[in-house]
C-alpha positions as CSV (number, residue, x, y, z in Angstrom):
1,M,0.0,0.0,0.0
2,L,1.5,3.3,-1.2
3,K,0.1,5.3,1.7
4,N,1.6,6.7,4.9
5,A,-0.1,9.3,7.1
6,N,3.0,10.0,9.2
7,V,5.3,11.3,6.5
8,P,6.2,15.0,7.1
9,A,4.1,17.5,5.2
10,E,7.2,18.9,3.5
11,R,7.9,15.5,1.9
12,A,4.3,14.5,1.2
13,W,4.2,15.2,-2.5
14,N,7.2,13.3,-4.1
15,T,8.2,10.6,-6.5
16,W,7.6,7.8,-4.0
17,S,6.6,5.0,-6.4
18,E,8.5,2.7,-8.8
19,R,7.3,5.0,-11.6
20,P,9.8,7.9,-11.6
21,G,7.5,10.3,-13.4
22,E,4.6,9.8,-11.0
23,M,3.9,12.2,-8.2
24,V,2.4,10.7,-5.1
25,F,0.8,12.5,-2.1
26,L,1.8,9.8,0.3
27,P,-0.4,10.6,3.3
28,L,-3.5,9.9,1.2
29,G,-2.0,7.5,-1.3
30,V,-3.1,9.7,-4.2
31,R,-1.2,9.4,-7.5
32,M,-0.8,11.8,-10.4
33,T,0.6,9.6,-13.2
34,P,1.8,10.7,-16.6
35,V,1.3,8.2,-19.4
36,L,2.6,8.6,-23.0
37,F,1.3,7.0,-26.1
38,S,3.2,6.9,-29.5
39,S,1.3,5.8,-32.6
40,G,4.6,5.2,-34.3
41,A,5.7,2.8,-31.6
42,R,2.0,1.5,-31.1
43,K,2.7,1.5,-27.4
44,A,1.9,3.4,-24.2
45,T,4.3,3.8,-21.3
46,T,4.3,5.0,-17.7
47,I,8.0,6.1,-18.3
48,S,10.3,3.2,-17.4
49,P,13.9,3.7,-16.3
50,P,16.6,3.8,-17.4
51,V,15.9,3.8,-21.2
52,E,12.9,6.2,-21.2
53,I,14.1,8.7,-18.7
54,R,17.0,11.1,-18.2
55,F,17.0,12.1,-14.5
56,G,17.2,15.8,-13.9
57,R,17.1,17.8,-10.7
58,H,15.4,16.4,-7.7
59,G,15.0,18.2,-4.4
60,L,14.8,15.9,-1.4
61,H,11.4,17.3,-0.5
62,G,10.2,17.3,-4.1
63,E,10.4,21.1,-4.2
64,V,11.9,20.9,-7.7
65,I,11.9,17.9,-10.0
66,D,12.6,17.7,-13.7
67,F,13.4,15.0,-16.2
68,E,13.4,14.3,-19.9
69,T,11.6,11.3,-21.3
70,T,11.9,9.7,-24.7
71,H,9.2,7.4,-26.1
72,G,8.7,6.4,-29.7
73,G,11.6,8.7,-30.6
74,T,9.8,11.8,-29.3
75,R,11.5,13.6,-26.4
76,L,9.7,15.6,-23.8
77,K,10.8,17.6,-20.8
78,F,8.7,17.4,-17.6
79,S,9.1,19.4,-14.5
80,Y,7.4,19.8,-11.1
81,A,7.5,22.6,-8.6
82,K,6.1,22.6,-5.2
83,R,4.2,25.8,-4.3
84,D,3.7,24.7,-0.7
85,P,3.5,21.2,0.9
86,F,0.0,20.6,-0.4
87,C,0.2,22.0,-4.0
88,I,2.4,21.0,-7.0
89,E,2.6,22.5,-10.4
90,G,3.7,20.5,-13.4
91,R,4.7,21.3,-17.0
92,W,5.8,19.5,-20.2
93,S,7.3,20.7,-23.4
94,V,8.4,19.0,-26.6
95,R,12.1,18.9,-27.2
96,E,12.2,16.6,-30.2
97,K,9.2,15.3,-32.3
98,R,9.4,12.1,-34.3
99,E,5.8,11.8,-35.5
100,W,2.7,13.9,-36.1
101,G,1.8,15.4,-32.7
102,L,-1.9,14.7,-33.2
103,R,-1.1,11.0,-32.8
104,Y,1.0,11.4,-29.8
105,W,-0.9,11.5,-26.5
106,V,0.3,12.8,-23.1
107,V,-2.2,11.6,-20.5
108,L,-2.4,12.8,-16.9
109,C,-4.1,10.3,-14.6
110,L,-5.5,10.9,-11.1
111,S,-6.2,7.9,-8.8
112,A,-6.0,6.7,-5.2
113,E,-4.6,3.6,-3.5
114,N,-7.9,2.4,-2.1
115,G,-9.8,2.9,-5.4
116,E,-11.8,6.0,-4.3
117,E,-13.9,7.3,-7.2
118,V,-12.5,10.2,-9.2
119,S,-14.9,12.6,-10.9
120,Y,-14.3,15.1,-13.7
121,N,-16.3,18.4,-13.9
122,H,-16.4,19.9,-17.3
123,Q,-17.5,23.3,-16.0
124,D,-14.5,23.9,-13.8
125,G,-12.1,21.5,-15.6
126,A,-11.1,19.7,-12.5
127,A,-10.6,16.0,-11.7
128,T,-11.3,15.5,-8.0
129,L,-11.3,12.7,-5.5
130,A,-12.0,12.5,-1.8
131,V,-10.0,10.4,0.7
132,G,-11.8,10.6,3.9
133,S,-12.6,14.3,4.5
134,R,-9.8,15.6,2.3
135,Y,-9.9,16.4,-1.4
136,V,-7.3,16.3,-4.2
137,S,-8.0,18.2,-7.4
138,L,-6.0,18.0,-10.7
139,V,-6.5,20.9,-13.2
140,S,-4.8,21.9,-16.5
141,R,-4.3,25.2,-18.1
142,D,-5.7,23.9,-21.4
143,A,-8.8,21.7,-21.5
144,P,-8.0,18.1,-22.3
145,V,-9.0,16.8,-25.7
146,Q,-11.0,14.1,-24.0
147,V,-11.5,12.5,-20.6
148,T,-11.6,8.8,-20.1
149,G,-12.2,6.5,-17.1
150,H,-10.4,3.2,-16.2
151,D,-10.1,0.7,-13.4
152,S,-6.3,1.2,-13.2
153,V,-3.4,2.9,-14.9
154,E,-2.4,-0.5,-16.2
155,A,-5.9,-0.9,-17.8
156,L,-5.4,2.5,-19.5
157,V,-2.0,1.4,-20.9
158,A,-3.5,-1.9,-22.2
159,E,-6.4,-0.1,-23.8
160,M,-4.1,2.4,-25.6
161,D,-1.9,-0.5,-26.8
162,A,-4.9,-2.3,-28.2
163,N,-7.0,0.6,-29.6
164,G,-4.4,3.2,-30.6
165,Y,-4.8,7.0,-30.4
166,F,-8.2,7.4,-32.0
167,D,-10.6,5.8,-29.6
168,L,-13.7,7.1,-27.8
169,S,-14.8,3.9,-26.1
170,S,-13.7,4.7,-22.5
171,R,-15.0,8.3,-22.3
172,S,-16.2,8.8,-18.8
173,N,-16.5,11.5,-16.1
174,S,-16.3,9.1,-13.1
175,A,-14.0,6.1,-12.5
176,K,-11.2,4.8,-10.2
177,V,-8.8,6.4,-12.6
178,I,-9.6,9.6,-14.5
179,A,-7.3,10.2,-17.5
180,L,-7.0,13.7,-19.0
181,R,-5.8,13.2,-22.6
182,F,-3.8,15.8,-24.5
183,N,-2.0,15.6,-27.9
184,L,1.2,17.3,-28.9
185,E,-0.3,18.9,-32.0
186,M,-2.7,21.0,-29.9
187,M,-0.6,21.1,-26.7
188,P,3.1,20.9,-27.5
189,E,3.6,22.5,-24.1
190,A,1.2,22.5,-21.2
191,R,0.8,23.3,-17.5
192,F,-1.1,21.5,-14.8
193,A,-1.4,21.5,-11.0
194,A,-2.7,19.3,-8.2
195,A,-3.7,20.6,-4.8
196,V,-4.9,19.1,-1.5
197,A,-7.5,20.8,0.7
198,D,-10.3,20.2,3.1
199,S,-13.0,21.2,0.6
200,R,-13.4,20.5,-3.1
201,A,-13.8,24.2,-3.9
202,L,-10.7,25.1,-2.1
203,A,-8.6,22.3,-3.7
204,V,-9.8,23.4,-7.2
205,K,-9.1,27.1,-6.4
206,T,-5.6,26.4,-5.0
207,A,-4.7,24.3,-8.0
208,K,-5.9,26.9,-10.5
209,E,-4.0,29.7,-8.7
210,A,-0.8,27.7,-9.2
211,L,-1.3,28.0,-13.0
212,V,-1.5,31.7,-13.0
213,T,2.0,32.7,-11.7
214,D,5.4,31.0,-12.0
215,A,7.1,29.5,-9.1
216,A,10.4,31.1,-8.0
217,P,13.2,29.5,-9.9
218,A,15.3,27.1,-7.8
219,K,18.9,28.2,-7.3
220,P,21.7,25.8,-7.7
221,L,23.3,24.5,-4.5
222,H,26.8,24.6,-5.7
223,T,28.6,27.1,-8.0
224,G,32.2,28.0,-8.6
225,R,34.8,25.6,-7.3
226,N,33.7,21.9,-7.9
227,E,30.5,23.4,-9.3
228,G,27.4,21.1,-9.2
229,A,28.9,18.5,-6.9
230,L,26.4,19.2,-4.1
231,D,23.5,19.4,-6.6
232,A,24.5,16.0,-7.9
233,V,24.5,14.3,-4.5
234,R,21.0,15.8,-3.8
235,D,19.6,14.7,-7.2
236,V,20.8,11.1,-6.8
237,I,19.5,10.8,-3.3
238,G,16.2,12.5,-4.3
239,W,15.5,10.2,-7.3
240,N,16.4,7.1,-5.4
241,T,14.3,7.9,-2.3
242,L,11.2,5.7,-2.4
243,Y,8.4,4.3,-0.2
244,D,8.9,0.7,0.8
245,R,5.2,-0.4,0.9
246,I,6.1,-3.9,2.3
247,N,7.7,-2.5,5.4
248,A,5.7,0.9,5.4
249,R,8.8,3.1,5.5
250,T,10.6,5.7,3.4
251,Y,14.2,5.1,2.5
252,T,16.8,5.7,-0.2
253,A,17.1,2.6,-2.3
254,I,20.3,1.4,-3.8
255,S,18.7,2.2,-7.2
256,R,15.4,2.7,-8.9
257,I,16.5,0.4,-11.7
258,W,17.5,-2.9,-10.1
259,N,14.6,-5.3,-9.7
260,L,15.3,-7.2,-6.5
261,G,11.7,-7.3,-5.3
262,G,9.6,-4.9,-3.2
263,F,12.6,-3.6,-1.3
264,A,16.3,-4.3,-1.1
265,V,18.7,-3.2,1.8
266,W,22.4,-3.8,1.7
267,F,23.7,-2.8,5.1
268,N,26.6,-0.5,4.0
269,D,24.7,1.0,1.1
270,Q,22.0,2.1,3.5
271,T,24.4,3.7,5.9
272,F,26.1,5.5,3.0
273,A,22.7,6.8,1.8
274,A,22.1,8.1,5.4
275,L,25.5,9.8,5.3
276,M,24.7,11.7,2.1
277,A,21.1,12.5,2.9
278,G,22.4,14.1,6.1
279,L,23.9,16.9,4.0
280,F,20.4,18.1,3.3
281,D,17.7,16.5,5.5
282,P,18.5,15.1,9.0
283,S,15.0,13.4,9.0
284,L,15.6,11.4,5.8
285,A,19.2,10.6,7.0
286,R,17.7,9.2,10.2
287,D,15.1,7.2,8.2
288,N,17.9,5.6,6.2
289,F,20.1,4.9,9.2
290,D,17.1,3.3,11.0
291,V,16.5,1.1,8.0
292,A,20.2,-0.1,8.3
293,M,19.9,-0.7,12.0
294,A,16.7,-2.7,11.5
295,S,18.7,-5.3,9.6
296,A,20.3,-6.4,13.0
297,T,19.8,-10.1,13.6
298,P,19.3,-12.0,16.9
299,Q,22.8,-13.4,16.4
300,G,24.3,-10.0,16.6
301,N,25.4,-9.2,13.1
302,F,23.7,-6.9,10.6
303,A,22.4,-8.9,7.7
304,C,24.4,-8.4,4.5
305,L,21.3,-8.1,2.4
306,L,17.5,-8.1,3.0
307,T,15.0,-8.2,0.2
308,S,11.4,-9.2,-0.2
309,R,12.7,-12.4,-1.7
310,D,15.7,-13.4,0.4
311,S,17.5,-12.7,3.7
312,W,21.3,-13.0,3.9
313,V,21.4,-13.3,7.7
314,D,24.2,-15.8,7.6
315,R,26.7,-13.1,6.6
316,S,27.2,-9.4,7.2
317,Q,29.1,-6.6,5.5
318,A,32.3,-4.8,6.4
319,P,31.4,-2.8,9.6
320,H,31.3,0.8,8.6
321,G,28.2,1.6,10.6
322,A,29.8,3.2,13.6
323,F,31.9,5.5,11.4
324,V,28.8,6.7,9.6
325,A,26.9,7.1,12.9
326,W,29.6,9.2,14.5
327,T,30.0,11.3,11.4
328,M,26.3,11.9,11.2
329,Y,26.3,12.9,14.8
330,L,29.1,15.4,14.3
331,R,26.9,17.0,11.7
332,S,23.5,16.9,13.4
333,R,24.4,16.7,17.1
334,D,21.5,14.4,17.5
335,R,22.4,12.3,20.5
336,S,19.3,10.1,20.1
337,L,20.8,8.7,16.9
338,L,23.8,7.5,18.9
339,E,21.6,6.2,21.7
340,H,19.5,4.3,19.2
341,A,22.4,2.8,17.3
342,Y,24.9,2.0,20.0
343,G,23.4,-1.3,21.1
344,P,23.2,-2.9,17.6
345,L,26.6,-1.5,16.6
346,L,28.2,-2.9,19.8
347,R,26.7,-6.3,19.3
348,N,27.8,-6.4,15.7
349,N,31.4,-5.6,16.6
350,R,31.4,-8.4,19.1
351,W,29.8,-10.8,16.7
352,W,32.7,-10.3,14.2
353,R,35.3,-11.3,16.8
354,A,33.3,-14.2,18.1
355,S,32.2,-15.6,14.7
356,R,35.0,-14.8,12.3
357,D,38.2,-15.5,14.1
358,P,38.2,-19.3,14.3
359,D,41.7,-19.8,15.7
360,G,41.9,-16.7,18.0
361,R,44.4,-14.8,15.9
362,G,42.9,-11.4,16.7
363,L,42.2,-10.8,13.0
364,V,39.0,-11.8,11.2
365,S,38.2,-13.7,8.0
366,C,35.0,-13.6,5.8
367,G,32.5,-16.4,6.5
368,T,28.9,-17.6,6.3
369,S,27.2,-18.8,9.5
370,D,24.9,-21.8,9.8
371,V,21.7,-19.7,10.1
372,G,18.9,-18.9,7.7
373,D,18.4,-20.3,4.3
374,A,19.8,-17.7,2.0
375,L,21.2,-18.0,-1.5
376,Y,24.9,-18.8,-1.5
377,K,24.8,-19.8,2.2
378,G,27.7,-22.1,3.1
379,T,29.7,-21.3,0.0
380,A,33.0,-19.5,-0.7
381,F,31.0,-16.9,-2.7
382,G,28.7,-16.3,0.2
383,A,31.6,-15.7,2.4
384,R,33.1,-13.2,-0.1
385,N,29.9,-11.2,0.2
386,E,31.1,-10.0,3.6
387,T,33.7,-7.7,2.0
388,G,31.1,-6.4,-0.5
389,M,33.8,-7.1,-3.1
390,D,32.3,-10.4,-4.3
391,N,34.4,-11.3,-7.3
392,S,37.6,-9.4,-6.3
393,A,40.8,-11.1,-7.4
394,T,42.0,-10.7,-3.8
395,H,39.7,-13.6,-3.0
396,D,41.0,-15.9,-5.7
397,E,43.4,-17.7,-3.5
398,A,41.0,-18.0,-0.5
399,I,39.8,-21.5,0.3
400,Y,36.5,-22.0,2.1
401,D,36.6,-24.2,5.1
402,P,33.2,-25.8,5.8
403,V,34.2,-26.7,9.3
404,T,35.0,-23.1,10.5
405,R,32.6,-21.8,7.8
406,S,35.2,-19.1,6.9
407,L,37.7,-18.3,4.2
408,S,41.4,-19.1,4.7
409,T,42.5,-15.5,4.4
410,F,42.7,-12.4,6.5
411,D,41.1,-9.6,4.5
412,V,42.9,-6.2,4.8
413,G,39.8,-4.1,4.1
414,L,37.6,-6.0,6.5
415,N,40.0,-5.9,9.4
416,C,40.7,-2.2,8.8
417,A,36.9,-1.6,8.9
418,L,36.7,-3.6,12.2
419,A,39.5,-1.5,13.7
420,L,37.8,1.7,12.6
421,D,34.5,0.4,13.9
422,A,36.0,-0.2,17.4
423,E,37.6,3.3,17.4
424,M,34.3,5.0,16.5
425,L,32.4,2.9,19.0
426,G,34.9,4.1,21.6
427,K,34.0,7.7,20.7
428,I,30.2,6.9,20.8
429,A,30.5,5.1,24.1
430,R,32.5,8.0,25.7
431,E,29.9,10.5,24.4
432,L,27.1,8.5,25.9
433,G,28.9,8.1,29.2
434,H,29.8,4.4,28.9
435,I,33.3,4.9,30.1
436,D,34.3,1.2,30.6
437,D,33.0,0.4,27.1
438,A,34.9,3.3,25.7
439,A,38.2,2.2,27.2
440,S,37.6,-1.4,26.0
441,F,36.9,-0.3,22.4
442,E,39.8,2.1,22.3
443,A,42.1,-0.7,23.4
444,L,40.6,-3.1,20.9
445,A,41.1,-0.6,18.1
446,K,44.7,-0.2,19.1
447,D,45.2,-4.0,19.2
448,I,43.7,-4.6,15.8
449,C,45.7,-1.8,14.3
450,G,48.9,-3.3,15.7
451,R,48.2,-6.7,14.2
452,I,47.4,-5.1,10.8
453,R,50.6,-3.1,10.9
454,T,52.7,-6.2,11.6
455,E,50.9,-9.2,10.1
456,L,49.3,-7.7,6.9
457,W,52.3,-5.6,5.8
458,D,54.1,-7.1,2.8
459,E,57.6,-5.6,3.1
460,A,58.7,-7.0,-0.2
461,R,56.0,-5.2,-2.2
462,G,55.7,-2.2,0.2
463,L,52.0,-2.4,0.8
464,F,49.3,-4.1,2.8
465,A,47.8,-7.3,1.4
466,N,45.4,-10.1,2.2
467,R,47.2,-13.1,3.8
468,Q,46.5,-16.7,4.4
469,R,45.7,-17.3,8.1
470,H,48.6,-19.7,8.3
471,G,50.8,-18.7,5.4
472,G,51.9,-16.1,3.0
473,F,50.4,-13.1,1.2
474,V,48.0,-13.5,-1.8
475,S,49.2,-12.2,-5.1
476,S,46.4,-9.8,-6.0
477,V,45.9,-6.4,-4.3
478,C,43.2,-3.7,-4.6
479,P,42.7,-0.3,-3.0
480,T,41.9,-1.8,0.4
481,S,45.7,-1.9,0.6
482,F,45.3,1.8,1.5
483,Y,42.7,1.2,4.2
484,P,45.2,1.0,7.0
485,L,45.4,4.8,6.6
486,L,41.7,4.9,7.3
487,C,41.9,3.1,10.6
488,G,45.3,4.6,11.6
489,A,47.2,1.3,11.4
490,A,50.0,2.3,9.0
491,S,53.3,3.6,10.4
492,E,54.9,6.7,8.9
493,E,57.3,4.6,6.8
494,Q,54.5,2.3,5.6
495,A,52.3,5.3,4.7
496,A,55.1,6.8,2.6
497,R,55.5,3.6,0.6
498,L,51.7,3.4,0.1
499,L,51.8,6.8,-1.6
500,E,54.2,5.5,-4.1
501,H,51.7,2.9,-5.2
502,L,48.8,5.4,-5.2
503,A,50.7,7.6,-7.8
504,D,52.1,4.7,-9.8
505,P,50.3,4.4,-13.2
506,A,51.4,0.8,-13.4
507,T,49.4,-0.1,-10.3
508,F,46.8,2.4,-9.0
509,G,47.6,5.7,-10.5
510,G,46.5,7.1,-13.9
511,Q,43.8,9.3,-15.4
512,F,40.9,7.3,-13.9
513,V,41.3,6.1,-10.3
514,L,41.1,3.9,-8.2
515,P,40.9,0.6,-10.1
516,N,39.8,-2.3,-7.9
517,A,42.6,-4.5,-9.2
518,S,46.1,-3.2,-9.7
519,R,46.6,-2.4,-13.3
520,D,49.4,-5.0,-13.5
521,D,47.1,-7.8,-12.3
522,P,45.6,-10.0,-15.1
523,A,42.2,-9.6,-13.4
524,Y,42.3,-5.9,-14.3
525,Q,41.9,-6.7,-17.9
526,E,38.6,-8.5,-17.2
527,N,36.9,-5.2,-16.4
528,V,34.0,-7.0,-14.6
529,Y,32.7,-5.7,-11.4
530,W,35.4,-5.7,-8.7
531,R,38.0,-7.0,-11.2
532,G,39.4,-3.7,-12.4
533,R,36.5,-1.3,-12.3
534,I,36.3,1.9,-10.1
535,W,34.0,2.1,-7.1
536,A,32.9,5.4,-5.5
537,N,32.7,4.0,-1.9
538,V,36.3,2.8,-2.1
539,N,37.6,6.2,-3.4
540,Y,35.7,7.8,-0.5
541,F,37.4,5.7,2.2
542,V,40.9,6.1,0.7
543,W,40.3,9.8,0.6
544,Q,39.3,9.7,4.3
545,G,42.5,7.8,5.0
546,L,44.7,10.3,3.2
547,R,43.1,13.1,5.1
548,R,43.6,11.3,8.4
549,Y,47.4,11.1,7.7
550,G,47.6,14.7,6.6
551,F,48.3,13.9,2.9
552,E,46.3,16.9,1.8
553,L,47.7,17.2,-1.7
554,E,47.1,13.5,-2.5
555,A,43.6,13.7,-1.1
556,A,42.8,16.8,-3.1
557,E,44.1,15.0,-6.3
558,L,42.0,11.9,-5.6
559,A,38.9,14.1,-5.1
560,R,39.7,16.0,-8.3
561,K,40.0,12.8,-10.3
562,S,36.9,11.3,-8.7
563,L,34.8,14.4,-9.6
564,T,36.2,14.4,-13.1
565,L,35.3,10.8,-13.5
566,F,31.8,11.3,-12.3
567,E,31.2,14.4,-14.4
568,Q,32.1,12.6,-17.6
569,S,28.8,10.6,-17.5
570,W,26.8,13.0,-15.4
571,T,27.2,16.0,-17.6
572,S,26.6,14.2,-20.8
573,A,23.9,11.7,-19.8
574,R,23.0,12.3,-16.1
575,L,24.3,8.8,-15.2
576,C,25.7,8.0,-11.8
577,G,27.5,4.7,-11.9
578,E,27.6,1.7,-9.5
579,N,31.1,1.4,-11.0
580,Y,33.2,2.8,-13.8
581,N,35.7,1.5,-16.4
582,A,39.2,2.3,-15.2
583,E,40.5,2.9,-18.8
584,T,37.7,5.0,-20.3
585,G,35.6,6.2,-17.3
586,E,32.5,4.7,-18.8
587,I,29.6,3.2,-16.9
588,V,27.4,1.4,-19.5
589,D,30.3,-0.4,-21.3
590,Q,29.3,-3.3,-18.9
591,G,25.7,-4.3,-18.9
592,D,25.8,-5.3,-15.2
593,A,26.8,-1.8,-14.0
594,D,23.7,0.0,-12.7
595,P,23.7,3.5,-14.3
596,F,22.0,5.4,-11.5
597,Y,23.3,3.9,-8.2
598,T,23.0,5.7,-4.9
599,W,26.6,5.2,-3.7
600,G,27.9,6.5,-7.0
601,A,27.2,10.0,-5.5
602,M,30.1,9.4,-3.1
603,L,32.3,10.7,-6.0
604,P,30.7,14.2,-6.1
605,L,30.5,14.0,-2.4
606,L,34.3,14.4,-2.4
607,G,33.9,17.6,-4.4
608,V,31.7,18.9,-1.6
609,C,34.1,17.7,1.1
610,Q,37.0,19.6,-0.4
611,V,35.0,22.8,0.4
612,M,33.2,21.8,3.6
613,D,33.5,18.6,5.5
614,I,32.5,17.3,8.9
615,G,34.4,14.2,10.1
616,P,36.2,12.3,12.9
617,W,39.7,13.6,12.1
618,H,39.3,17.3,11.8
619,G,35.7,18.1,13.0
620,W,33.9,20.7,11.0
621,E,36.1,22.1,8.3
622,L,36.0,24.8,5.6
623,A,38.6,25.3,2.9
624,N,39.6,28.5,1.1
625,N,42.0,28.2,-1.7
626,G,41.0,31.5,-3.2
627,E,38.7,30.1,-5.9
628,T,35.2,31.5,-6.0
629,V,32.5,29.2,-4.7
630,R,29.0,29.2,-3.3
631,L,27.9,26.1,-1.5
632,G,24.6,25.4,0.3
633,P,22.4,25.5,2.1
634,L,23.6,22.3,3.7
635,S,23.3,20.9,7.2
636,S,25.8,21.6,9.9
637,P,26.0,21.8,13.7
638,A,24.8,25.4,13.3
639,G,21.8,24.4,11.2
640,D,21.6,25.0,7.5
641,V,24.6,27.1,6.4
642,V,25.9,28.7,3.2
643,I,29.6,29.0,2.4
644,T,30.9,31.5,-0.1
645,V,34.3,32.6,-1.3
646,E,34.4,35.9,-3.1
647,A,37.5,37.9,-3.9
648,G,39.5,35.5,-1.7
649,T,37.3,36.0,1.4
650,L,35.5,33.0,2.8
651,T,32.1,33.6,4.5
652,L,30.0,31.3,6.6
653,S,26.3,32.3,7.0
654,A,23.4,30.7,8.7
655,R,19.7,31.8,8.7
656,G,20.7,34.7,6.4
657,A,23.2,36.2,8.9
658,V,27.0,36.1,8.6
659,L,28.6,34.1,11.3
660,F,32.2,34.9,10.3
661,S,34.4,35.7,7.3
662,T,38.1,35.5,6.7
663,D,40.7,36.0,4.1
664,Y,42.8,33.2,5.6
665,R,44.0,30.8,3.0
666,G,43.9,27.1,3.7
667,R,41.7,24.8,5.8
668,I,39.9,26.0,8.9
669,S,39.1,23.0,11.2
670,Q,37.4,22.1,14.5
671,I,34.8,24.8,13.9
672,V,32.4,25.1,16.9
673,V,29.3,27.3,16.9
674,E,27.4,27.1,20.1
675,R,25.3,29.5,22.3
676,G,28.3,31.0,24.0
677,L,31.2,30.2,21.8
678,L,32.5,30.4,18.2
679,S,35.8,28.6,17.9
680,V,38.0,27.7,15.0
681,R,41.5,26.2,14.5
682,F,44.0,27.1,11.8
683,P,46.0,23.9,11.1
684,E,48.7,25.5,8.9
685,G,49.0,28.7,10.9
686,C,49.2,32.1,9.4
687,T,52.5,33.1,7.8
688,S,51.1,36.2,6.0
689,S,48.6,38.9,6.9
690,A,45.0,37.7,7.4
691,T,42.0,38.7,9.4
692,F,39.0,37.0,11.0
693,R,35.7,39.0,11.1
694,L,32.7,38.1,13.3
695,G,29.4,39.0,11.6
696,P,27.4,41.8,13.2
697,E,25.1,39.6,15.3
698,M,28.1,37.7,16.7
699,A,30.1,40.9,17.1
700,A,27.4,42.5,19.2
701,R,27.6,39.6,21.6
702,L,31.4,39.2,21.8
703,V,32.8,39.1,25.4
704,S,36.4,38.2,24.7
705,A,38.6,36.8,21.9
706,R,41.5,34.5,22.7
707,L,44.1,33.1,20.3
708,D,45.7,30.0,21.9
709,G,44.5,31.2,25.3
710,E,45.9,34.7,25.0
711,E,43.5,37.6,24.6
712,I,43.8,39.4,21.3
713,A,42.8,42.9,20.2
714,T,39.6,43.5,18.2
715,A,38.4,46.4,16.2
716,L,34.9,47.3,14.8
717,D,34.4,47.7,11.1
718,D,31.0,48.2,9.6
719,G,29.4,46.3,12.5
720,C,31.9,43.4,12.3
721,C,34.5,42.5,14.9
722,V,37.9,42.2,13.2
723,M,40.8,40.2,14.6
724,D,44.4,40.1,13.2
725,L,45.7,36.5,12.6
726,S,49.2,37.5,11.6
727,G,51.8,35.3,13.3
728,A,49.3,32.6,14.4
729,G,51.2,29.3,14.7
730,A,50.3,26.0,13.1
731,G,47.3,24.6,14.9
732,A,46.4,27.9,16.6
733,R,42.9,28.1,18.0
734,L,40.7,31.2,18.1
735,D,38.0,31.2,20.7
736,C,35.3,33.9,20.6
737,H,33.3,33.9,23.8
738,L,29.8,35.3,23.4
739,A,27.1,36.6,25.6
740,P,23.6,35.0,25.3
741,A,21.5,36.3,22.4
742,S,19.0,38.9,23.4
């Protein structure tokens, strides 16, 4: 049932269904469905991805949505704009016509989940239905050529397929589905609107008023440096956010395109969706994270995959959940998220050590437990699923032991994820006041890192590699060789040698990075899934590791190449790949690569993070390299903020007011904006002249300003409080203590 009375009003109208062109008012289960019919193709369609749609913009609340659709060779542009939570306006226009417009129908259907009767009134030109005491009306600027009635949208499609464009047999003013039919000869462009109200007259009036004036144009979220990156993340999350009618919940699916049943939840994919949704909408982020937490099993692990057809409870996925939870908390400061997630995350970490370390070595291997009845249970392939890198060449030498139900190898990426998980759980536990747990997890993280550093380092090759539990290293390596940077396991000398491989075009360097088999591995040439192709989630975690170790130039270069790779397909075709060809940067060269996959947006996410990031290593950060940029609004500990750089000056604003501005060049880290404090750190210090200016509202509340604990002089300039940063040392902290707001 596509109906949920508890969805927030701001998100009520949206593309909730499996039909991407369909707008649904979820609280009432009311659908407004476009149907196209081409006489040339002799076929009707409800617009099926990916062939018939090019995804455009998509606000997370449905506030702006547009797409192009091609059917029968004719190309149309559709757009929706939300006037308020209860009223949407839509448009279409012809972009390319391949047949006589008289024989090409655009049909707008109004229907409801429970089959409530829809009626059409020729006097006011409105199709209206009532769900309980509430009314929904659909109107158009131009009168439809004819109005027909049907039992379902599927029945309409079948009728048009059977009878063609010139048919009067289903004319009706009352039915479960009322279809307003237009043709492109008479209406090559059109406007329509739908509104919800508590009387029919008011619903019709509100919808008609939406046709009179234009909605304010939506501004891009990201211009200038790394332009469009934030918009791309939003659009991918927006299009892939659906309603799971089986479990009665909203969530961001892995993709609209994969057909895995009524719903599909991979644990890590769901946490990554939560991480990205958190840039815009803490509520949707929490929905996604709750879906991930709901995959916890009685045994303690998070299920690798749950669908309406299967449950992979016998295995899990690499434990990145605590990292995502802590990062989300740093952005939202929502303690309830930590309180909700802590128990399941703790049990999952303990499960790994109890279930996947058969000989007590302190490092884990992939496995498949004797529970459930899932596909691939008790097989080597099922065990590989736990890394997420199912067919990676790093598994080729791993042998499945049916007695221990595990593979014979230690997996570098998996053990690094487990070490990071323990470290992040230590932070969560300390924040929640579980001091003994915190100390235990901190010690565990240190222990695992020590074992990775000594047991999984291949000195001969100068990198980390998978290893047989009782033998030598496997021959194949992939970018998880860099994951010891992510968990802090690599020594300085090891990290330096890793950088050599990162830049080497014979292994992991090159124009398109990072290939998930080194370029000198025979598996690389196969270009199938994890055998040679590029994956966004891997690039993201390697970038995090580089940042943790202070390799800023290398991290910036990885982000630049990741964004360039993404833009190649995004700009030309609005595709966001599950994975990419490491030679050409293409997505659809392989038929099994999903072309609009949620975690593909982790590539443009790096373009956002190079301007503003919030993470475990450096807290809230802003970067000013002098390039012009406008980023936002996006979520932060201070609420929705906008970052601009103009004429070399970086400005942070919230709720329309300037918090601070500075001409300091470089990264500003550990930003804190609280009731009585605004604090920032300058990691690189200030070797040239630079100033820091509190905005007028902050300046009026300033009690004292201290640089590394020493009070500094301030001056007023145009209502702003100006401080001189000249001579500030590396890592200097500026604390501005504020009086309460009046």
